[in-house]
C-alpha positions in Angstrom: -5.7 -23.3 -5.1 -2.2 -22.2 -6.5 -2.9 -23.4 -10.1 -6.3 -21.6 -10.0 -5.0 -18.2 -8.9 -5.8 -15.4 -11.4 -2.1 -14.6 -12.2 -0.8 -18.2 -12.3 1.7 -18.4 -15.2 2.6 -14.7 -15.1 6.2 -13.9 -14.1 7.2 -10.6 -12.6 10.8 -9.2 -12.4 10.7 -7.0 -9.3 13.7 -4.6 -9.3 12.1 -2.3 -6.8 12.9 -1.7 -3.2 11.7 -0.1 0.0 7.9 0.1 0.0 5.8 1.3 -2.9 7.4 -1.1 -5.5 7.4 -4.1 -3.2 3.8 -3.5 -2.3 2.9 -3.6 -6.1 4.9 -6.8 -6.7 3.6 -8.4 -3.5 0.0 -7.9 -4.6 0.8 -9.5 -8.0 2.5 -12.4 -6.2 -0.5 -12.8 -3.9 -2.7 -13.2 -6.9 -0.5 -16.0 -8.2 2.3 -14.4 -10.2 5.8 -15.8 -9.9 7.9 -12.9 -8.5 11.6 -12.7 -8.9 12.9 -10.1 -6.5 16.2 -8.7 -7.9 18.3 -7.2 -5.1 21.7 -5.4 -5.1 24.6 -7.1 -3.2 23.6 -5.2 0.0 20.0 -6.2 -0.4 16.8 -4.1 -0.2 17.6 -1.4 2.3 14.5 -2.2 4.4 16.1 -5.5 5.4 18.1 -3.4 7.8 15.2 -1.3 9.1 15.0 -3.0 12.4 14.7 -4.2 15.1 12.4 -6.0 15.3 13.6 -8.9 13.1 12.2 -12.3 12.3 14.9 -14.8 13.3 18.5 -14.0 13.0 19.1 -10.3 12.1 21.8 -11.5 9.7 19.1 -13.0 7.6 17.9 -9.4 6.9 14.2 -10.2 7.5 13.1 -7.1 9.5 9.5 -6.9 10.4 9.3 -4.0 8.0 10.8 -6.0 5.1 8.7 -9.0 5.8 5.4 -7.0 5.8 5.7 -6.3 2.0 7.8 -9.1 0.6 5.8 -12.3 0.9 5.2 -14.6 -2.1 8.5 -13.7 -3.7 11.9 -15.3 -4.4 15.2 -13.4 -4.0 18.3 -13.3 -6.2 21.3 -11.0 -5.8 22.4 -9.3 -9.0 24.9 -6.4 -9.3 23.3 -4.3 -12.0 26.3 -1.9 -11.9 28.3 -4.4 -13.9 28.0 -5.2 -17.6 27.6 -8.9 -16.8 24.8 -8.1 -14.3 22.9 -6.1 -16.9 23.4 -8.9 -19.3 21.8 -11.3 -16.9 19.0 -8.8 -16.3 18.1 -9.0 -20.0 18.0 -12.8 -19.8 15.7 -12.6 -16.8 13.5 -10.0 -18.5 13.1 -12.1 -21.6 11.5 -14.8 -19.4 9.2 -12.4 -17.6 5.9 -10.6 -18.4 6.2 -7.6 -16.0 9.1 -5.6 -14.8 8.7 -3.2 -11.8 11.2 -0.6 -10.5 11.3 2.6 -8.5 14.7 4.1 -9.4 15.3 7.6 -10.5 15.5 7.9 -14.3 19.3 8.5 -14.4 19.9 5.6 -12.1 17.6 3.3 -14.1 19.5 4.1 -17.2 22.8 3.2 -15.6 21.3 -0.1 -14.3 19.8 -1.1 -17.6 16.3 -0.4 -16.4 15.4 2.5 -18.8 11.8 1.7 -19.9 12.5 2.5 -23.6 15.5 0.3 -23.6 13.6 -2.6 -22.0 10.7 -2.3 -24.4 12.9 -2.2 -27.4 14.7 -5.4 -26.3 11.7 -7.1 -24.9 8.6 -6.0 -26.8 6.1 -8.1 -24.8 7.4 -6.9 -21.4 5.0 -4.7 -19.4 7.0 -2.1 -17.5 5.7 -0.3 -14.4 7.7 2.4 -12.7 7.2 4.4 -9.6 8.9 7.8 -9.1 8.8 10.6 -6.5 8.0 13.6 -8.6 5.9 14.0 -11.8 7.3 15.4 -15.0 10.6 14.9 -16.6 14.0 16.6 -16.2 15.4 17.6 -12.9 12.1 17.1 -11.0 12.0 13.4 -11.9 15.5 13.0 -10.5 14.6 14.2 -7.0 14.4 11.4 -4.5 11.2 11.2 -2.4 10.1 9.1 0.5 6.5 8.9 1.7 7.0 11.6 4.3 8.1 14.1 1.6 5.1 13.1 -0.5 2.7 13.5 2.3 4.1 17.0 2.9 4.3 18.2 -0.7 1.0 16.7 -1.8 -1.1 18.7 0.7 -2.1 15.7 2.7 -0.2 16.8 5.8 -1.9 20.2 5.6 -5.3 18.7 6.1 -4.2 16.1 8.7 -4.1 17.0 12.4 -6.0 19.0 15.0 -7.7 22.2 13.9 -5.5 24.4 16.1 -2.4 22.2 15.8 0.4 21.7 13.3 0.4 19.5 10.2 0.7 15.7 10.9 1.6 12.7 8.8 -0.6 9.7 8.6 0.5 6.9 10.8 1.5 4.6 7.9 3.3 5.3 4.6 -0.1 5.9 3.0 1.1 7.4 -0.3 3.7 4.6 -0.8 0.8 2.3 -0.4 -1.4 4.2 -2.8 1.3 4.5 -5.4 2.0 0.8 -5.1 -1.6 -0.1 -5.5 -1.8 2.1 -8.6 1.3 0.6 -10.1 -0.1 -2.9 -9.6 -3.3 -1.9 -11.3 -1.4 -0.4 -14.2 0.7 -3.6 -14.6 -2.5 -5.6 -14.7 -4.0 -3.2 -17.2 -0.9 -3.6 -19.3 -1.2 -7.4 -19.3 -4.8 -7.2 -20.3 -4.0 -4.7 -23.1 -1.2 -7.0 -24.4 -3.4 -10.0 -24.5 -6.2 -8.1 -26.2 -3.9 -6.6 -28.8 -1.4 -8.2 -31.2 0.1 -10.4 -28.5 3.5 -8.8 -29.0 3.3 -5.3 -27.5 3.9 -4.4 -23.9 3.4 -1.0 -22.4 5.1 1.4 -19.9 3.0 2.8 -17.0 4.4 5.2 -14.5 3.2 6.6 -11.1 4.7 9.3 -9.0 4.2 9.6 -5.2 3.5 13.3 -5.3 0.9 13.0 -8.0 -0.7 10.0 -6.4 -0.8 12.1 -3.2 -2.5 15.1 -4.7 -5.0 12.9 -6.6 -5.7 11.0 -3.3 -7.1 14.1 -1.7 -10.3 13.3 -3.7 -13.2 15.1 -1.9 -10.8 17.6 -0.2 -9.3 18.6 -3.5 -12.8 18.6 -5.0 -13.9 21.1 -2.3 -11.0 23.4 -3.1 -11.6 23.2 -6.9 -15.3 24.0 -6.4 -14.8 26.9 -4.0 -11.3 28.1 -4.2 -11.1 27.9 -0.4 -8.1 26.5 1.3 -9.0 23.2 3.0 -8.5 23.2 6.8 -7.5 20.5 9.3 -10.5 19.1 11.1 -8.8 16.7 13.5 -10.9 13.5 13.4 -13.8 15.4 12.0 -15.0 15.8 8.4 -15.2 18.9 6.3 -18.5 18.0 4.8 -20.4 15.8 7.2 -21.5 16.3 10.9 -21.2 14.3 13.1 -18.4 12.2 11.7 -15.5 12.0 14.2 -14.1 10.6 17.4 -15.9 11.1 20.7 -14.7 10.3 24.2 -17.1 8.0 26.0 -17.0 7.6 29.8 -14.2 5.1 29.6 -12.7 5.0 26.1 -13.0 6.5 22.6 -15.4 5.7 19.8 -16.2 7.0 16.4 -19.7 8.1 15.2 -20.1 8.4 11.4 -23.5 9.8 10.5 -23.9 9.8 6.7 -27.6 10.8 6.4 -30.4 12.5 8.2 -32.2 9.3 9.2 -29.1 8.0 10.9 -28.8 11.3 12.8 -32.4 11.0 14.0 -31.6 7.5 15.3 -28.4 8.8 17.0 -30.4 11.3 18.9 -32.8 8.6 20.1 -30.0 6.4 21.3 -28.5 9.4 23.2 -31.9 10.4 24.6 -31.7 13.8 23.0 -34.7 15.6 21.6 -34.8 16.3 17.8 -34.3 20.0 16.9 -35.2 21.5 13.5 -32.0 23.4 13.2 -30.0 20.1 13.1 -32.4 18.3 10.7 -30.2 18.2 7.6 -26.5 17.9 7.0 -26.1 21.5 5.8 -27.8 22.6 9.0 -25.5 20.4 11.1 -22.5 21.9 9.2 -23.7 25.4 9.9 -24.2 24.6 13.6 -21.2 22.3 14.0 -19.6 24.2 16.9 -22.9 24.1 18.8 -24.0 20.6 18.0 -20.8 18.6 18.5 -20.3 19.7 22.2 -23.9 18.7 22.9 -23.3 15.3 21.4 -20.0 15.0 23.2 -21.6 15.7 26.6 -24.2 13.0 26.1 -21.7 10.5 24.8 -19.3 11.1 27.7 -22.0 9.8 30.1 -22.1 6.4 28.5 -19.7 3.5 28.5 -18.0 3.0 25.1 -18.9 -0.6 24.5 -22.5 -0.3 25.7 -22.9 2.8 23.5 -21.4 1.1 20.4 -23.7 -1.8 20.9 -26.7 0.5 21.1 -25.7 2.5 18.1 -25.1 -0.7 16.1 -28.5 -2.0 17.0 -30.0 1.3 15.9 -28.2 1.0 12.5 -26.0 4.1 13.3 -22.5 3.6 11.9 -20.1 3.6 14.9 -17.2 1.6 16.3 -14.5 1.6 19.0 -11.2 3.2 18.4 -9.1 0.1 18.7 -5.4 -0.4 19.4 -3.5 -2.4 16.9 -3.6 -5.4 19.1 -7.4 -5.0 19.6 -7.9 -4.7 15.8 -5.8 -7.9 15.3 -7.8 -9.7 17.9 -11.0 -8.6 16.1 -9.7 -10.1 12.8 -8.8 -13.3 14.6 -12.2 -13.6 16.2 -14.0 -12.9 12.8 -12.0 -15.7 11.2 -12.3 -18.3 13.9 -8.9 -17.6 15.3 -6.9 -18.0 12.1 -6.6 -14.7 10.4 -2.8 -14.3 10.2 -0.6 -16.7 8.2 2.6 -18.4 9.3 5.6 -19.3 7.1 9.1 -20.1 8.1 8.4 -18.7 11.6 7.1 -15.4 10.3 3.6 -14.3 11.1 2.0 -12.2 8.4 -1.3 -10.5 7.6 -3.1 -12.1 4.7 -4.0 -10.3 1.5 -7.6 -9.1 2.1 -8.6 -10.1 -1.5 -10.7 -13.3 -1.7 -11.2 -15.1 -5.0 -14.4 -17.1 -5.2 -14.7 -16.8 -1.4 -11.2 -18.3 -0.8 -8.4 -16.5 0.9 -5.3 -16.1 -1.2 -2.6 -18.5 0.0 0.7 -17.6 1.5 2.9 -19.5 -1.0 6.3 -18.3 0.1 7.7 -16.6 3.2 9.6 -13.3 2.8 13.0 -14.5 1.4 16.4 -14.4 2.8 18.8 -12.3 0.7 19.8 -14.3 -2.4 18.0 -17.3 -1.1 16.9 -18.3 -4.6 19.6 -17.0 -6.9 20.8 -20.3 -8.2 17.3 -21.7 -9.0 16.0 -18.5 -10.6 19.1 -18.3 -12.8 18.6 -21.9 -13.8 15.0 -21.3 -14.7 16.1 -18.4 -16.9 18.5 -20.7 -18.8 21.8 -19.7 -17.1 24.1 -22.7 -16.9 25.8 -23.9 -13.8 29.2 -23.0 -15.2 28.0 -19.4 -15.9 26.6 -19.1 -12.4 29.9 -20.2 -10.9 31.7 -17.7 -13.0 29.3 -14.9 -12.1 29.6 -15.8 -8.4 33.4 -15.7 -8.6 33.2 -12.3 -10.2 30.7 -11.0 -7.5 28.0 -10.3 -10.1 25.5 -12.7 -8.3 25.3 -14.1 -4.8 
């Protein structure tokens, strides 16, 4: 279905690295865009974030790198050189979207300043990801996901009620910012096509701002009341019961979203209905009394039997799976073929389906500079120029 993919014919120049930017470009690649991943001579730093590695570690395909770099081709280009920046402009002139996540001062030195790019390439849609919002010194501060989770308030509401702040188990705000950058790039493409056909746009996302905005209902609670949100462990500030419980053998979650579901939960647990728990505001008021009663009843049951009974009663519930169990569940749901394999690398698929069809794995995560020559040829760089650039160390 390659030719029928939504972004077939769109070309993306991906000058980003690490996680948020590569997530954005990978999503565009999954949807059919041709992605040229521009890497410095040392490569994207996540190539060395191992072990584990797929294949020879010298290939630089760590499991981390591979997880966010499928459906791309790699070329090595030294943007610290005048010749490298000249090649960058030739590549950009052949592309529809350019992504990067460099600090503004670094971007200017590398020829990636959005104003410069748009003046030279008016149709180019530029999407950038930074750490901190605003301009000036703040925009120059580097930020990884851990810093964003801390400074956005996310860590303050993650963890046990009487424990310390915790980070989420994955780089959630990198992922969030990457998704938003991909959406912004798509919006820029739509706006370009709806307009005069000659104007691109520049969209920017910062990890910290994405993090604060991602607090959604927690932030809404604070804005409505002025109260400082608390940590609730696996519980929920506004819904009860909505948390992890320990069954006789293993853990499960129960996620009651309305009063009818709660009534059915009581039936499954063989507990009598009580007026003081009838509505969610009542259950919030009596949380410290109600949750232990539910926990005692749940602890008497086997996890899988109880999940089955709750599911049959239309009460949202599920086991707390390990990663291997979650993977096995996906394989079972897709007749044993959920993951995709390319060049010996096993990868999760993009969860988006188009007209019921899974998006194809069109290219394995690339080796460093694997496609330099062919990409440069496609951009109109002659063999003689490529040879000279290689000799000068500008490309590899």
